[in-house]
N, C-alpha and C positions, 0 to 999 in steps of 0.2 A: 527439398531442393533448394541449392545456394542461390541467395538473393543477389539479384544484378539489377543495376538500375537502368542500363542500356542495352537492346540485345538486337545484333542485326542476322537475319537468317537468310540465306540463298538469295542474297542482294545480286542484281545484274545491272548494268549501265553500257550502252552501246552508243558511240559518236562515230556517223557514217557508217554503218554497219558493221564496226570493228568493237570487239568488247573491251571498254577500258575496265570493268570490274565482272567476273563470272563467278556466280556461286559463292560469293563472297560471306563469310560468317566473322563476327565481332560480339564481344560482351564485354561490358565493364561492371566491375563491383563497386559497392559504396566505398568511397572515401579512399580508394588506391589511386596510385599513379601508375597508368597502363601505357607501355612504349610501344609506338608503332614503328616498324622497322622494315625497310625494302630499298632494292635500287630506285634510282630516279626511273621515271615510267613504270614503277610496279604498281601504279593506283592508289598510292596514298592519299595524295592530294583530292582525288575524285571522290574517295570513300568520306573526307573529312567534309567536303561539298555538300554530299548525300545527309549526313548528321547534320551540318549547319543549315541546311534548308535551299543551298543555293541550286543543287540539282533535285531532280526528283528520280528515283530510283525506276527502273522499266519494269523489274519484277523483284520479288522479294517483301520480307516483313520488317518493320521496324516496332520494338516494343519498348517503351520509357515505362520503368516501374511496373512492370508486367503487362502493361495494357498497350494493345495494338494502335499504332499513331500514324497519321498521314502528316508528314510536315510539308507545309505548304509557304515557302519562303523564309527567308531570315528571320523577319520578325516574329513568325510563327515558333521558330526555332527558339527565340529569345524568349517568348512567353510561356516556353515550357522548360526555361533554366539551362538552355545550351547557347553557348558564346564560344566562338572562333578568335582567337589571337593570330594573326597571319605573320609571316615572316616581315613583312613590310609595316611599317608604323601608319597608321590610318588618323592619327590625331590631326587637328586644325591647329597649325604652329602658331598662329598671332592672336588666340584667345587662351583665356586662365586653365588652369589646370580643371577647376570646377567646372567651367563652360564647356570643355570639352566630356566631362564625365556626364553632363546630363543632356547634352547636345539632342535638341531633336525632341526632348521629353521634360522640358523645364516646367518645374510645379509654378503656377500661376497664384498671384494674391487675388484678394476678393474683386479687386476692380480690373483683373484681366492682364496685368504686367507681369513680367517674370519675377519670380520670388527669389532674388538673388541671396538674401540672408538664408531663407531654408537652404537652398543648394550649397551654400557654404559650410553652414552646420553640417549638413548630412556628409559632404565630402570630408570633412574634417574628422567625423565618428567614423567613417569606412577607413580613412588613412590609420587611424590610432588603432583599430581591432586588427590591422594587418601588421602594425609595428612600424609604419612609416612616418618620416618627417617632413617630407616635404610640402612646401606651401603651396596652399590651394588656391593662392591668388597671383601666383607665377606665370607669366606666358609660359606656353609648352615650348617654344622655341628657346629658351633660357634653359632648358633641363639637358642632362646628357641622354643618349640613347636608351642606358640602362634604367634610367630613373622614366623616361617616357615608356618603357615596356611595363614599369611596375604599374603607371598611371592606365595602362590599356587592361591590365589585371583588375584593378580599382573599379574601373568602367564596367568590366563585366559582373563584377559583384554588385553592383548597382541595379542589374538587372535580376537581382535573385538567383545568381548562377548556379546551377547545381552539378552541371557538367562543362568543365571547360577544356577547348582542345588547344593545345600550343604546339605552334608550327616552327620548329627549329628556333627558339626563341632566345637561345645564346649567340647566335652566329656573329653579332656586333658586340660582344660584352667581353671584359676583362674577367679573368680569373675571380679578382674579388667581387665583380659584380654576379658572376654565376654563382659565387656562395649565398650572396644576398637574396639571388631570386630562389635559390633551392630552398634556404629559411621561409620565402614567404609560400612557396608550393607545399611545403609541411603545414604552415597554419591554413591554407585552405583546405586541406584535407582534415585537418582537426574542426574545420567549420562545415564538415559534411558536403564538400565539394570533391567530387570526382573528377579524374586528370586523364586527358588522352596527350601523350607527349611524345611529339616526332623530332627526331634526330637521328644523324648520321654518326653523332661521337659517341662511340660506344662505351666510353669512359662516364661519360655522363649517364646513359641508360643504366648501367651498372650501380651508379651512386645513387639514382633519384627515383628508379621505378622498381613497381613491386612484380609486374609481368610484363611480358614483352609477346607482342603477337607479330608476327613474319608474316608480309605478303608478298608473292612474285608473280609478275606477268598478270596482274589482275585477278588473280586467285589466292585464296586463304591457303597458307603451308601449316602452320601451326600457333598455339600458344603455350609460353614456357613461363615456370617461375624464375625470376631473376636470379635468385640464388641457387639455382638447380642447373644452370647453364654456364657457357662459357663462348667468348669471342671466336673460336673456330667453328663451334655447333651454329651460332646464330649466321656465321658467313655461309656456312653450306646451307642451310635453308635460303637464306638470300638469293644465292646464285646458282643454286641446284648443283653445285661440285665442290670439291674441296680446292682452295686455293693454296695449292703446296709452297711455302715459302713466301706467306704473305708479303713479308718486307724483304725484298729481292737485294741482297747486297754482297759484293764481293769485295770485303774491304781492302782498303789501300793505306799503305804508310811509308813508301819510301819513295814518291815521286820528286822530283826536282823543285824548288821553288818557283812559282810561276806571278804570284801576287805577293807584294810586301807593303803594308800601309804601317806609316811610321808617325806617331803623334798627331794624329789628323783631331782638329778640332773646330767646333764653330760655336759660339758664344751664346749659351743658354740651352743648346742642343745635345750636343756632345762633346767629350773632353779626352785628347790625348788617348786616341783609341790606336791599337799596335796590335797587328796579326798577320800571320803568314799562311798561304794558301799553297798547296802543292799540286802539282799535275795529277789528274786521275783520283782527286779525293773528294768527299763530302765536307765540307766543314760547315756544322750546324751555329745558328745564332740564336739563343733561346733568351728567356726573359719576360715579364711581364707586359699587357699592353702599354704603350705609352714609354717604354725604356728607352727608346731610341733606335732600336734595331734598325727599321726602315730608313729612318733618315741617315743614318750612316751609309747605308748601301746607295741610297739616292745621291748622296755627294760623289761617292766612288764612281757611279754611273753618268755623274756630271749633270744629271737635272735638276740639283740643287748647289750652292756653293759652300766652300768650306773655309776658314778664316786663316787656318795655317796646317802644317803637316805636309809628309809628301806621300805619293804612290810610287811604286815600283813595280812594273811590268816587264819579266824578262829580264830581271836585273838591271833595267834600265828606268831611271826617273822620267816619269811621264807627266805632262800636264793637261789636264781634262777638265776643259773647260764647257763641256756641252755632250747631251747623247751621242751626237754623230763623233765627236772625238773619241767616246768608250767604244762604240760600233766599229770603226775605223782600227782599232787596235786588236779588237776580239773580245770585247764584253758585250754581253747582253744581260738584260734584266728582264725577266719576268714578274708582272707587278701583283701587289695583293689582291686587287680589285679588279679581276678580268673582264668584267663587262663596260667598266669604266674607262680603265686604263688600258686594257690589252687588245680590247676589239671593238671593230664599228659594227655594232649588233644588227644594222639594217642593211649591211651589205653581204655580199656572198662569201663562202669559204675560199674560193679562188681570189677573190680583191683581198681579203686579209691576210691571207697564208703569203702572198708576194708584194704586200705593200713596203716592206722594209729592203726589197731588193730589186725594185721594179726597173732600177737604172741598168741591171744586166740585161735586160731584155729589149732595152730602147736602142733603135738604130735612126740617129736623128729624130723626126716626129714619128717614127714608126715604132710598134711593138712586135716583137718576134714572138708571136703568139704559140707556135710549136714549141720553143724552148721553154716558153711560162708554163704552157700545157704540161710538157714533161716534169718540170719540178713541183708542179701542183700534184700530179697523180703520184710522183714519189713518196711525197710526205705523208699523202693520206695513205698509201699503202703502208710505208715505214712505220707510223705510228697509230695505224688500224684506226683510223678516224671513221667511224660509223656514220656514213650518208650516201643517198642514191648518186648525187651529183656532188662536184665541185660547185656547182652553180645555186645550192641550197643556202638560204638566207643562214647566217652563222647564229642570230639570236633564236633560232628555231630548234639548235641541237640541245643535247644534255648539257650538264654542267662539266661532265669529264671529257665529252668531245669540244667542247669549245675552248678547254684548257689545253688537249691536245693542239689545237688550231694555235694558239697562242704559242706554245712550245715550237710547232712547225715552224712559224713565222721568224721567230728569231734562230732555230737552228738553218735558216737557209741564208743566214749570214755568216756562216761558217764559224762560229766563235769557239775561243779558247777556254773563257769563262763564262757560266751563266749563274746569274743571280736568281734564285728562287724563292718569290715571298709570299709565304703562306701557299703552296703548291697544291694543295688538295682541299682547299677551305670549300664547303658545300657540294662536295664530291661524293658519290656512294661508294660502298665498300669496294665492289666490282672494279669501279674506274680509278679508285685509289691504287689496287694492287697492279693495273695497266701503267700507271703513272710511274710509280716504284720500279716495275721493270724499263721502263723508258730511261728513267734517271741512273740506273746501276749499269745500262749498255753505253749510255754517255761517258760515264766514267771509264768503262774498261776501253773506249776509245781515246782516253788521254784527256777529255774535257774535264775541266776542276769546276765544282759546283759550292756556291755558297748556298745555304737553305735556312730560310726564317721560316719558325713553325711555333706555332703555340701548343700543339699536340704534342705532348712531351713521349707518347710512344712513338711517334713517326721519328722523333730527334734522337732518340735512344737507339732504334733499331738500325735507322738509317746511315748515321753519320759518323766520320771515324774520328772526329774531334769536335767540342763543341765550346765556344765561348758564350758565357752568360753577360748579359748587359743588364745592368740597373742605373738609372739616372744618368744615362747617357753616358756610362764609361763600363768597359768591360771588366766585370769583378775576380773573372778567374776563367780559366781553360780547363777543361777536362778532356782527358784521353779516353777511348771507347770503352776501355776496362774497368774506367773509373764511374762511368755514366750510372747513375741512378736519378730518379725523380726528386728522391729528397736532397741529393747534393745539390741538383739544379735548383730547386726551389729557396734552397738556404742561401745560394748566392744569388738568386734574383731578387730576394726579399732582406739580403743585407743581414743574414743571420749567421753567414759562414766565418 
């Protein structure tokens, strides 16, 4: 029988009588990277919380190295060599790297004091074993997000980790930082660590994993060898149906010019930015993180000031000094971080959806609630926002439905141009397909789209043209027929 380090059989978990997991199966081989894939709400989080000791299963069996075990809490899981690195960083920002690594488990001197020398020595040794050069004396808040993520891994190693669970580890990383993380994952497997890797990014799963398990609606679907599957097969397993024309796009090329940007510059941020946007098209903006793409769009939207340059809307020179100026002429911006910048999470769908157009419903001090309700229901139906009620708190929705609320909020302003900054980040496959369909329908109705995306397949399959940005400048423009990952990356890294 093939050796496994972790085996879950017939696992069940209910919350308020509703199955979160039902007859779940999962196994992990020694030194493998095993992808875990499923839509939001499929049960991935519940499964890893059971493995990590946060939840106890209601039924089923867990075996570690062939022996049936009951995991009684997080510390018990850690004592068995199981560690979870969550999507949100949980390090203490104002203490040093080495103190974070040993927090709550500090070795003591013979006099009972914390043995800082021993902690520093051990931390340095672990860093070296993983090929890292981060100063263990530095406070964590001086590190980049990527470096903090690597410290989380080193902290897990300090528990003599044998099974490491990584939940969306690259969500805030640049392409270069992702490569560094993958090198470290490879080192971990060489040190007899088995890894469960959760991600919505298909390209990552095909790059780093050996096998992939798909779960749907709390149930096990299948486990496949990564080299023997493809995106279409995985998507069908995830959603239970074929997503025909996953990237839904009816390309445009002959629309009239709606927006023209000439020599837009801001000292130290972007320089001599020039481009045109046509009615009904999607103009992509690609580049590495930090290249200046978002900053350019913030300036066009009036959220940031620029030093020089001109913006023409409908062939007329416009002076956009604030977001309200942009909204008034017909420009909307859907921000990169929907939770912090796009939504008020503690309020309802109805509140969030109409906050941009509240004046439309006001008559003196009174709100025309009937008109407001009609608008809300129209966009909930049009964008297929899955909710039992418009009064549901928006923070309780899935990522895909939250993004639909943000889009609806700005569609209510009747824009002619929509700037989409990372429109599908953190959204599962099924929801992505719906967002792509919405974007395509917007273009068909004459709305022009600027799409910033770090996902190259998304850029290549959705855009009519792509501007590639590096160091605050547009390095080149590619037509749809010229688009390849290689050409984009050459321009993005200055190798073209």
